[in-house]
N, C-alpha and C positions, 0 to 999 in steps of 0.2 A: 662637220668641217672637212674631214677627209673626203667625203663624198663630193662636196662643193669644189674642192681642189681638183679632184679627178674629172669632174664635169668641165671645169675651166680648161684643163690641159687637153681634153679630148673634145674641144669645141669645134664647130663647123662654120667658117665664115661664109656668109652668103655674098656680101660685098664688103668693102673696106669698113663700112659703118655698122654693119649688122653681123652679129655672131650668135649662132643658135647652139644650144646645148641642152643637157637634161637637168640643169640646176633647180628647176621647178620641183622636181621630185624630192630631193632632201630638204628643200626649203619648206614645202608644204607639210611633209611628215614630221619634220622637227618642230615646225610651228604649231601644228594641230595637236600632236601628242605630248610635246615637252614645253610648249609655250616659249620657244626660243626664236620666234620669228623676227623680233627687232635685231637680235644679234646676227641671225642668219641673213637677214636682209642687208645689214651693213656689210657682211662678208661677201655677199653676191656682188654688191656695188664695188667693193674693194678689188675683188678678183677681176671684175669686168674692166676696171681701169687699166689692167695690164695689156688689154687688147687696143687701147688708145682712148684718148679723151675726145670723143667725137659725138655725133648726134645719138648714136645707139647708147653711149654711156649716160647721156642726160635723160634719155627715155627710161633707162634702167633705174636711175635715181628717182624719178617721178613715180614710176610704177611700184617699185619695191618699198618706197617710203610709205605710200598709201596702203598697199596691200599688206605690209608687215603689221601695221597697226590694226587693220581689219582682222587678220588671222589671230593676232594676240587677243583681241576682244572676244572672238567667238570660240576660242579654244576651251574655256571652262564649260560652255554649253556643249561643245563637241564631245568632250570627255564624258558627259552624262548620258550620251546616247548608247543604244545597245551596240554590240560588236558588229553585227551585219550593217546596221545603219551607218556606223562610222566608216566602214569600208565603202559603202555606196556613196556617202557624202564626199569623201575625199576623192573618189574616182570622178564623181560628177563635177566637182569644182575644178579639178584638173582638166577635164574635157572642155568645160566652159571657157577656161583661160586659153587653152590651146586653140579652140575654134574662134572665140570671140575677139581675142586680142592678138596673141602671137601669130596665128595663122594670117590674120589681116595684114600685119606688117610684112610677113614673109611673101605673101602673094603680090604685094606691091613692088617687091624688090628682086624677085627671082625670075630667071628665064624659064620658058616652057619646059626645057629638058631637065630642070631641077625641080619642077613642080611635084612630081610624084614622090621624090625623096623628101621634100619638105612636108608634104601631107603625112607621109608615114612617120617622119620624125616628130611631128607635132600632134597629129590626131590619134595615132596608134600607140607609139612607144611610151609617152608620158602617162596617159591613163592606165595603160597595161602595167607599167612599172609600179605606179602608185597602188593599183589593185593588188599586185602580188606582194609588195612590201607591207602594205597595211594588213593584208591577210596573215602574213608571217608575224607581224607585231601582235595581232589579236590572238593568234594561236599561242604565242609565247605568254601573253597575259593570262590566257586561260590555264596554261600549264602551271604558271606560278600560283594562280589562285587555288588550283587543285592541290598543289604541293603544300601551300599554307593550310588549306582545310585538312589535309592528311596529317600534318604536324599537330594541328589543334586537337584532332580526334585522338591521336596517339598520346598527347599530353593528358587529355581528359580520361582516357583509359588508364594511364599510369596513375593519375590522381585518385581514381576510383579504387584501383587495386591497393594503393597505399593507404587510402582511407579505411578500406576493409581490414587491412592488416593492423593498422593502428587501433581501430575500434576493438578488434579481437584481443590485442595485447592489453588494452585498458580494461576490457571487460573481466579478464581473468583476475587481476588483483582486486578489482572492485567486488567480484563475486565472493572472493575469499574474505574480504573485509566485512561484507554484509553477513556472511555466515557466522563470523566470530562475534559480530555485534549482536546477532540473535542469541548466541551462547551467553552473552553477558547478562541477558534478561533472567537467567536462572537464579533463583533465590539462594540455593544452596552452594553457590559458587564461592570457593575460598579466595582469599586475597592473592595467593601465589598464582593461581590460574587466571584470575582477573588481570593481574599485572602482565602475565604471559600473553593473554589474549589481546590486551591493549597494545602490547609491543608489536605483535603480529599485524594488528590492524594498522598501526602507524607505519610499519615497514611496507605493507601492501599499498597504502595510500601514497607513500613516498615514491614507490615504484610507478604507480599510475601517473603521479605528477611529473616524474622524470620522463615518461613516455610522451606526455602531452607537450 
């Protein structure tokens, strides 16, 4: 939203009815990566209204109404692509829009001395901006995935260490209990020792149970 506001503030009027800016960049990236194209499309139309309710405004309504729905529909498919493919696709669709639609309108309304500026503004800047920003988004996503993977590996290592420590602590009282159970098999064992051994076994098993 902040990007759209800045694009609207720093717009470039070709004529009274046509205003060009870089709003396609936050619109495309927000729509493709976050599925916010219906909201962003509405905001683009809303901010365009501040420049006047003219032919350009109604063209914006028609274009962003249709294109917002299209971007919203393909966003789930887009997010399943590989990182490099997402960058190339977002750049290609920006270039296609710039050349096929926006540039056509601009060429019909600008004077020859404005032509170079408009070509740079439409054909060079938006695709380049989308390429750079989508690359930053993909790098950030990869860093987050690496951090999550590192956290999972650290948790797994901690669980393994804790499991080894717990098994060691359980094994000690169980080994003691097993040893005294073996002593109970002696035929000559008197009742006092038998009671003592049973008490030790009970205490050791209670200890193991407490650890568990």
